C-alpha positions in Angstrom: 16.8 4.2 35.1 13.7 3.8 32.9 15.6 4.7 29.8 18.3 2.1 30.6 15.7 -0.6 31.2 13.9 0.4 28.0 17.2 0.1 26.1 17.9 -3.3 27.5 14.4 -4.4 26.6 14.8 -3.1 23.1 18.1 -4.9 22.6 16.7 -8.1 24.0 13.7 -7.8 21.6 16.0 -7.2 18.6 18.1 -10.2 19.6 15.0 -12.4 20.0 13.7 -11.3 16.6 17.0 -11.9 15.0 17.2 -15.4 16.4 13.6 -16.0 15.5 14.1 -15.0 11.8 17.2 -17.1 11.5 15.2 -20.2 12.4 11.7 -19.3 11.1 10.0 -17.3 8.3 6.5 -16.0 8.1 4.6 -16.1 4.8 1.2 -15.6 3.4 -0.4 -18.3 1.2 -1.6 -17.0 -2.2 -3.9 -19.0 -4.3 -6.1 -22.1 -4.0 -3.6 -24.9 -4.8 -3.5 -26.2 -1.2 -7.2 -26.1 -0.4 -8.7 -27.3 1.9 -5.5 -27.5 4.1 -4.3 -23.9 3.4 -6.7 -21.2 2.4 -5.8 -18.1 0.3 -4.3 -15.2 2.3 -3.6 -17.3 5.4 -0.3 -16.6 7.2 2.0 -19.5 7.8 5.1 -20.1 10.0 7.9 -21.8 8.2 10.8 -23.6 10.0 14.1 -23.1 8.1 15.9 -26.2 9.6 13.9 -29.4 9.0 13.9 -33.1 8.1 12.1 -34.0 4.9 9.1 -36.3 5.4 6.6 -37.4 2.7 3.2 -35.8 3.3 4.5 -32.7 5.1 4.1 -29.3 3.5 7.1 -27.2 2.4 8.0 -23.8 1.1 9.8 -24.3 -2.2 11.5 -22.0 -4.8 12.1 -23.1 -8.3 15.2 -22.0 -10.2 13.2 -20.5 -13.1 10.5 -18.8 -11.0 10.5 -15.6 -9.0 7.7 -16.6 -6.8 7.6 -19.1 -4.0 5.3 -22.2 -3.7 3.8 -24.1 -0.8 3.3 -27.7 -1.7 3.1 -31.2 -0.1 6.0 -33.6 -0.5 4.6 -36.7 -2.1 7.7 -38.6 -3.2 11.4 -38.9 -2.6 13.5 -40.5 -5.3 17.2 -41.4 -5.3 19.5 -41.7 -8.3 21.9 -44.6 -8.7 24.5 -42.2 -7.2 22.4 -41.4 -4.1 21.2 -38.0 -5.3 17.8 -37.1 -3.8 15.0 -35.7 -5.9 11.7 -34.5 -4.5 8.2 -34.5 -6.0 5.6 -32.0 -4.7 1.9 -31.6 -5.4 -0.8 -29.3 -4.3 -3.8 -30.7 -2.3 -6.2 -29.1 -4.8 -4.9 -30.9 -7.9 -7.3 -29.1 -10.2 -5.7 -25.7 -9.5 -2.1 -26.6 -8.6 1.1 -25.9 -10.5 3.3 -28.6 -9.1 5.7 -31.4 -10.0 3.2 -32.9 -12.4 4.3 -29.9 -14.6 7.8 -28.9 -13.4 9.0 -32.4 -12.4 11.2 -33.5 -9.5 13.3 -30.8 -7.8 16.5 -30.7 -5.8 16.7 -30.5 -2.1 18.3 -27.1 -2.4 15.0 -25.7 -3.7 13.3 -26.5 -0.4 13.4 -23.4 1.8 11.5 -24.6 4.9 8.8 -26.7 6.4 5.3 -25.3 7.1 4.8 -25.9 10.8 1.9 -23.7 11.7 -1.1 -21.9 10.2 -1.2 -18.6 12.0 
């Protein structure tokens, strides 16, 4: 009986983790570009389904970079055809590689919204 309950509990835990990681991701901030809001080596919880809002913080991935970035959305721009472009900056502008250097990015490059500092 105990083995059966343990198996059910294990299956439920695996299903819960699978659902969790479909909706969320956990990451660790590296660097000082988001100081004072996010400190180096701080874990963050990222929500994969989100609505874009200026001043919120997002996890982004540039096409030409292997690493990921955590930046604040500071502007949303629309082309004459309605295509959305996004401008991101770090809070610590002296130490941030952001849209001031790589420019506006596409919405496809936004992977999630930072919803919690763990």
